[in-house]
C-alpha positions as CSV (number, residue, x, y, z in Angstrom):
1,M,40.1,-72.3,329.8
2,I,39.4,-74.8,332.0
3,H,39.6,-78.4,330.7
4,Y,37.9,-81.3,331.9
5,S,39.7,-85.3,332.3
6,L,37.1,-88.5,332.4
7,F,38.5,-91.1,333.8
8,I,36.8,-94.4,334.0
9,V,36.4,-96.7,337.3
10,E,35.6,-100.6,336.8
11,L,34.1,-102.2,339.8
12,R,34.6,-106.1,340.0
13,S,33.0,-108.5,342.7
14,E,34.0,-112.1,343.4
15,Q,30.8,-112.4,345.5
16,P,28.1,-114.3,343.4
17,Q,25.4,-111.2,344.1
18,G,27.9,-108.3,343.1
19,I,28.7,-105.6,344.4
20,S,25.8,-104.7,347.0
21,H,23.8,-101.2,346.7
22,Y,25.5,-99.7,349.7
23,Q,28.9,-100.3,348.4
24,Q,27.9,-98.9,344.8
25,K,27.2,-95.9,346.7
26,L,30.2,-95.7,348.3
27,D,31.9,-95.8,345.7
28,R,30.8,-93.5,344.1
29,I,31.1,-91.0,346.5
30,V,34.9,-91.7,346.8
31,A,35.3,-91.4,342.9
32,E,33.4,-87.5,343.1
33,Q,35.5,-86.7,346.2
34,I,38.7,-88.0,344.2
35,S,37.1,-85.9,341.1
36,L,37.0,-82.9,342.9
37,G,40.1,-82.9,344.0
38,L,42.1,-83.3,340.9
39,Y,39.7,-80.4,339.8
40,N,41.0,-78.1,342.5
41,L,44.3,-78.8,341.9
42,K,44.7,-78.1,338.6
43,L,42.1,-74.9,339.4
44,R,45.1,-74.1,341.5
45,E,47.9,-74.7,338.9
46,K,45.9,-72.4,336.9
47,L,45.1,-69.4,339.2
48,K,48.7,-69.7,340.5
49,N,50.1,-69.5,336.8
50,D,47.5,-66.4,336.7
51,S,48.9,-64.6,339.1
52,I,52.6,-64.6,338.3
53,R,52.2,-63.8,334.4
54,D,51.0,-61.0,332.3
55,S,47.6,-61.7,331.1
56,L,48.5,-59.6,327.8
57,T,52.0,-60.7,326.9
58,G,52.4,-63.9,328.9
59,L,55.5,-62.8,330.2
60,F,55.9,-63.5,333.9
61,N,55.6,-60.5,336.0
62,R,57.6,-58.6,339.0
63,S,56.4,-60.0,341.5
64,Y,57.2,-63.6,339.6
65,L,60.9,-61.9,339.3
66,D,61.2,-60.9,343.2
67,E,60.4,-64.2,344.4
68,S,62.5,-66.1,341.8
69,L,65.7,-63.9,342.5
70,K,65.0,-64.7,345.7
71,Q,65.7,-68.3,345.7
72,E,68.5,-67.7,343.3
73,I,70.5,-65.4,345.5
74,I,70.1,-68.1,348.4
75,K,71.3,-70.6,346.0
76,A,74.2,-68.8,344.5
77,K,75.3,-67.9,348.5
78,R,74.9,-71.7,349.1
79,Y,77.5,-72.6,346.4
80,Q,79.5,-69.6,346.6
81,Q,78.9,-68.7,343.2
82,P,78.1,-65.2,341.3
83,L,75.0,-64.0,340.3
84,S,74.5,-61.2,337.9
85,L,70.9,-59.7,337.0
86,I,70.3,-57.4,333.7
87,M,67.1,-55.7,333.9
88,L,65.5,-53.8,331.2
89,Y,62.5,-51.8,330.8
90,H,61.2,-51.1,327.5
91,V,58.6,-48.3,327.5
92,R,56.2,-48.4,324.4
93,R,55.6,-44.3,324.2
94,Q,52.6,-43.6,321.7
95,S,52.4,-40.2,319.9
96,F,48.9,-39.2,319.8
97,V,48.0,-36.7,316.9
């Protein structure tokens, strides 16, 4: 599910004739580009999250574990700290009768 955000921009002019049509058009284009950029950023975050989590359980997947483990090994070496890892596999067996 993608959520949308609403941003309100107020344009004011110190000039007595107000904001020109050209400036309004330019401001609208800039606002649309900012909106698209924010939308793409949210979409990218969602795609990244979807790629590292199991869609059924919401748990992190193996590729995320592998990448995180690499980073933790680097950190443990840098700070000369021990690192432990416990991996549990749970296999659910169903009997078909």
